[in-house]
Each structure stands twice: as C-alpha cells, then as structure tokens.
Rosetta silent file (secondary structure, phi, psi, omega in degrees, C-alpha in Angstrom):
SEQUENCE: MTPFAAFLIFVSVGCFVAGQILLKHAMDIMARKTYSRLQASLVFGLAMLVFAGNFFINIGLLQRFDLSYFFPFQGLSVILIAFFGAFLLKEKLTLRLTIGSIVISLGVVLVSLS
SCORE:     score description
SCORE:     0.000 S_00000001
   1 L     0.000  134.334  179.490   22.193   -9.908  -12.150 S_00000001
   2 L   -79.467  158.713  176.803   25.519   -8.174  -11.705 S_00000001
   3 H   -59.674  -34.525  179.248   27.492   -8.473   -8.463 S_00000001
   4 H   -66.869  -40.006  178.181   26.910   -4.750   -7.835 S_00000001
   5 H   -65.256  -41.836  177.181   23.131   -5.167   -8.175 S_00000001
   6 H   -61.691  -40.870  177.489   23.215   -8.129   -5.771 S_00000001
   7 H   -60.343  -44.456 -179.947   25.245   -6.003   -3.364 S_00000001
   8 H   -65.539  -36.062  176.910   22.662   -3.203   -3.562 S_00000001
   9 H   -62.590  -44.738 -179.412   19.809   -5.626   -2.913 S_00000001
  10 H   -71.696  -30.938  173.742   21.524   -6.882    0.224 S_00000001
  11 H   -66.024  -40.911  178.507   22.370   -3.326    1.308 S_00000001
  12 H   -60.848  -48.376  178.447   18.705   -2.434    0.864 S_00000001
  13 H   -63.094  -41.743  179.184   17.565   -5.374    2.989 S_00000001
  14 H   -62.636  -40.123  177.718   20.287   -4.586    5.528 S_00000001
  15 H   -64.648  -41.089  179.407   19.182   -0.954    5.770 S_00000001
  16 H   -64.118  -44.948  179.882   15.580   -1.989    6.342 S_00000001
  17 H   -63.938  -46.163  179.747   16.559   -4.473    9.042 S_00000001
  18 H   -61.760  -39.851  178.250   18.908   -1.987   10.719 S_00000001
  19 H   -62.276  -43.390  179.184   16.217    0.688   10.626 S_00000001
  20 H   -64.999  -43.438 -179.783   13.685   -1.599   12.299 S_00000001
  21 H   -65.116  -43.453  179.278   16.154   -2.692   14.996 S_00000001
  22 H   -65.203  -39.903  178.791   17.212    0.914   15.674 S_00000001
  23 H   -63.231  -44.083  177.799   13.605    2.079   15.831 S_00000001
  24 H   -63.883  -39.500  178.516   12.730   -0.664   18.322 S_00000001
  25 H   -63.228  -41.492  177.465   15.837    0.202   20.348 S_00000001
  26 H   -62.197  -40.691  178.719   14.760    3.865   20.478 S_00000001
  27 H   -67.097  -36.739  176.637   11.310    2.804   21.697 S_00000001
  28 H   -64.697  -38.555  177.391   12.914    0.570   24.342 S_00000001
  29 H   -61.575  -43.645 -177.595   14.998    3.511   25.542 S_00000001
  30 H   -71.866  -19.436 -179.469   11.883    5.648   25.863 S_00000001
  31 H   -80.003  -12.433  179.168   10.032    2.908   27.774 S_00000001
  32 L   -69.149  155.040  178.332   12.485    3.098   30.683 S_00000001
  33 L   -61.295  -45.308  174.979   11.418    4.965   33.812 S_00000001
  34 L  -121.773  128.047 -179.153   14.313    7.347   33.397 S_00000001
  35 L  -144.004  160.421  178.220   15.802    7.826   29.970 S_00000001
  36 L   -91.062  119.377  176.666   17.898   10.288   28.059 S_00000001
  37 H   -62.554  -36.212  179.825   15.890   12.215   25.476 S_00000001
  38 H   -62.714  -47.069 -179.602   19.124   12.945   23.650 S_00000001
  39 H   -62.976  -46.088  179.940   20.038    9.265   23.405 S_00000001
  40 H   -62.466  -40.532 -179.840   16.531    8.265   22.292 S_00000001
  41 H   -66.561  -39.435  179.098   16.453   11.102   19.739 S_00000001
  42 H   -65.241  -44.247  179.484   19.849   10.153   18.322 S_00000001
  43 H   -65.889  -41.859  178.137   18.891    6.494   17.916 S_00000001
  44 H   -63.028  -44.602  178.445   15.526    7.475   16.404 S_00000001
  45 H   -62.110  -40.037  177.175   17.214    9.933   14.021 S_00000001
  46 H   -63.742  -40.006  177.256   19.725    7.279   12.964 S_00000001
  47 H   -60.262  -43.008 -179.719   16.843    4.875   12.298 S_00000001
  48 H   -65.830  -38.398  176.627   15.178    7.472   10.053 S_00000001
  49 H   -63.710  -41.663  179.352   18.441    8.055    8.138 S_00000001
  50 H   -66.759  -41.228  176.039   18.849    4.328    7.568 S_00000001
  51 H   -62.437  -37.714  178.050   15.216    4.048    6.421 S_00000001
  52 H   -64.122  -41.618  176.106   15.811    6.955    4.012 S_00000001
  53 H   -59.771  -43.628  177.204   18.826    5.129    2.585 S_00000001
  54 H   -59.805  -42.943 -179.557   16.683    2.039    2.144 S_00000001
  55 H   -59.913  -48.818 -176.567   13.998    4.083    0.379 S_00000001
  56 H   -72.112  -34.282  174.661   16.356    5.607   -2.170 S_00000001
  57 H   -65.368  -41.407  177.833   18.191    2.351   -2.845 S_00000001
  58 H   -60.386  -41.678  178.664   14.800    0.665   -3.395 S_00000001
  59 H   -59.207  -45.415  178.510   13.794    3.317   -5.914 S_00000001
  60 H   -63.345  -40.560 -179.552   16.981    2.684   -7.883 S_00000001
  61 H   -69.368  -36.056  179.753   16.534   -1.083   -7.728 S_00000001
  62 H   -68.472  -22.044  175.092   12.907   -0.909   -8.808 S_00000001
  63 H   -72.787  -26.298 -175.026   14.000    0.937  -11.945 S_00000001
  64 H   -98.382  -28.615 -172.779   16.246   -1.980  -12.867 S_00000001
  65 L  -123.451  152.457  172.215   14.326   -5.066  -11.719 S_00000001
  66 L   -67.007  147.276  179.088   10.785   -6.373  -11.900 S_00000001
  67 H   -60.323  -36.148 -179.115    8.924   -6.158   -8.622 S_00000001
  68 H   -66.685  -21.622  177.151    8.323   -9.916   -8.759 S_00000001
  69 H   -89.289  -42.396 -173.717   12.101  -10.444   -8.777 S_00000001
  70 H   -77.048  -38.609 -172.692   13.102   -7.794   -6.251 S_00000001
  71 H   -63.525  -38.210  179.574   10.341   -8.232   -3.662 S_00000001
  72 H   -56.658  -31.245  178.180   11.148  -11.806   -2.530 S_00000001
  73 H   -66.290  -28.847  176.317   14.475  -10.566   -1.215 S_00000001
  74 H   -65.762  -25.174  176.410   12.531   -8.180    1.008 S_00000001
  75 L   -62.244  -26.183  177.128   11.007  -11.293    2.581 S_00000001
  76 H   -64.804  -24.044 -178.252   14.403  -12.017    4.071 S_00000001
  77 H   -62.619  -34.160  179.408   14.013   -8.924    6.224 S_00000001
  78 H   -61.288  -43.990 -179.494   11.367  -10.670    8.347 S_00000001
  79 H   -66.766  -47.846 -177.947   13.810  -13.445    9.168 S_00000001
  80 H   -64.460  -38.963  178.114   16.720  -11.127    9.814 S_00000001
  81 H   -63.222  -42.182  179.295   14.658   -8.829   12.039 S_00000001
  82 H   -61.386  -46.248 -176.714   13.533  -11.797   14.139 S_00000001
  83 H   -74.103  -40.038  177.164   17.062  -13.105   14.619 S_00000001
  84 H   -69.345  -32.555  175.153   18.732   -9.723   15.148 S_00000001
  85 H   -62.460  -41.031  178.388   15.935   -8.801   17.559 S_00000001
  86 H   -68.911  -40.651 -175.683   16.712  -11.922   19.557 S_00000001
  87 H   -76.914  -47.887 -173.851   20.474  -11.375   19.409 S_00000001
  88 H   -89.738  -36.007 -175.699   20.744   -7.602   19.861 S_00000001
  89 L  -102.440    1.641  178.484   17.572   -6.690   21.745 S_00000001
  90 L    60.059   36.080  176.031   17.362   -9.891   23.813 S_00000001
  91 L   -83.018  158.432 -176.513   13.867  -10.692   22.555 S_00000001
  92 L   -77.178  130.369  177.858   12.517  -14.216   22.882 S_00000001
  93 L  -108.933  105.738 -175.959   13.078  -16.503   19.879 S_00000001
  94 L   -89.806  166.483  177.051   10.487  -19.288   20.001 S_00000001
  95 H   -62.870  -40.947  179.486   10.384  -22.578   18.138 S_00000001
  96 H   -60.911  -42.683  179.155    7.302  -21.390   16.216 S_00000001
  97 H   -65.069  -40.390  178.662    9.145  -18.252   15.092 S_00000001
  98 H   -64.570  -44.576  178.768   12.151  -20.307   14.008 S_00000001
  99 H   -64.092  -42.314  177.645    9.993  -22.725   12.000 S_00000001
 100 H   -61.143  -38.923  178.298    8.141  -19.805   10.400 S_00000001
 101 H   -64.855  -38.189  178.094   11.470  -18.229    9.433 S_00000001
 102 H   -65.737  -41.876  178.807   12.572  -21.466    7.797 S_00000001
 103 H   -63.251  -42.469  177.598    9.313  -21.648    5.806 S_00000001
 104 H   -62.512  -42.003  179.375    9.759  -18.024    4.678 S_00000001
 105 H   -60.285  -44.071  178.499   13.349  -18.792    3.639 S_00000001
 106 H   -62.954  -39.136  177.206   12.209  -21.728    1.533 S_00000001
 107 H   -63.744  -40.938  177.776    9.574  -19.514   -0.100 S_00000001
 108 H   -63.093  -42.795  178.775   12.165  -16.865   -0.933 S_00000001
 109 H   -63.116  -45.671 -179.685   14.410  -19.493   -2.499 S_00000001
 110 H   -61.560  -43.723 -178.443   11.553  -20.958   -4.561 S_00000001
 111 H   -69.527  -39.613 -177.085   10.413  -17.579   -5.834 S_00000001
 112 H   -73.364  -20.079  177.178   13.908  -16.329   -6.644 S_00000001
 113 H   -76.952  -19.072 -177.273   14.692  -19.483   -8.634 S_00000001
 114 L   -82.000    0.000    0.000   11.805  -18.817  -11.035 S_00000001
C-alpha cells in the first residue's frame, strides 16, 4: 500500500466519523427547547457534505483494494466515534464501551495483518 492510499483510507474513516459526530450534534441542537433552525441546518448540511466525501473516497478505494482489506479499517470508526462522542459531545464513556473498543482494535489489527 502506498502512503497516499493509506492517507485516503484514514481520510475516509475520518470523514465517516466526522459525519456521524456532526449529525449527532445537529440532532442535539434540535432537541433543545429553543434552537436555531439555521444553526441546526448548517451543521446537518455540513454532515451531509462530509458523508458525501466519504462516499466518493470509498468508491475510489474500493476500485483499488479488496473489500476484505479495506473494510477492517472501517471498524476503527466505531472506536473513534465512541471516543470523539465522549470528548466532543460529552457523552458517557463506560468501562464496557472501553473494553469493547479495545477488542475491536485487536480484531482490526489481526485482520489487517493477514
């Protein structure tokens, strides 16, 4: 794998994670008693743009790599979403979630080594 391909894989995962965090943030804005429709719409629109970027990068990566090679990296998104959700959105990070993230990380490493 070239350094550029590795960069694109991590950009793809980053776009997916950012899209999920932005989408959740937009929903949190809308859950307030009083909220700005403009602010919620802007955050939601940004989430959709980031998801679109992820989609098109994935299409390009799937042309170059086997799904069995590319997909394990997508597993990292679960871990990153959990930790960024805790850090940025102030969601609760439990011991069970942390242990599950470690198990997923080990699985990603095992699969990517094959």
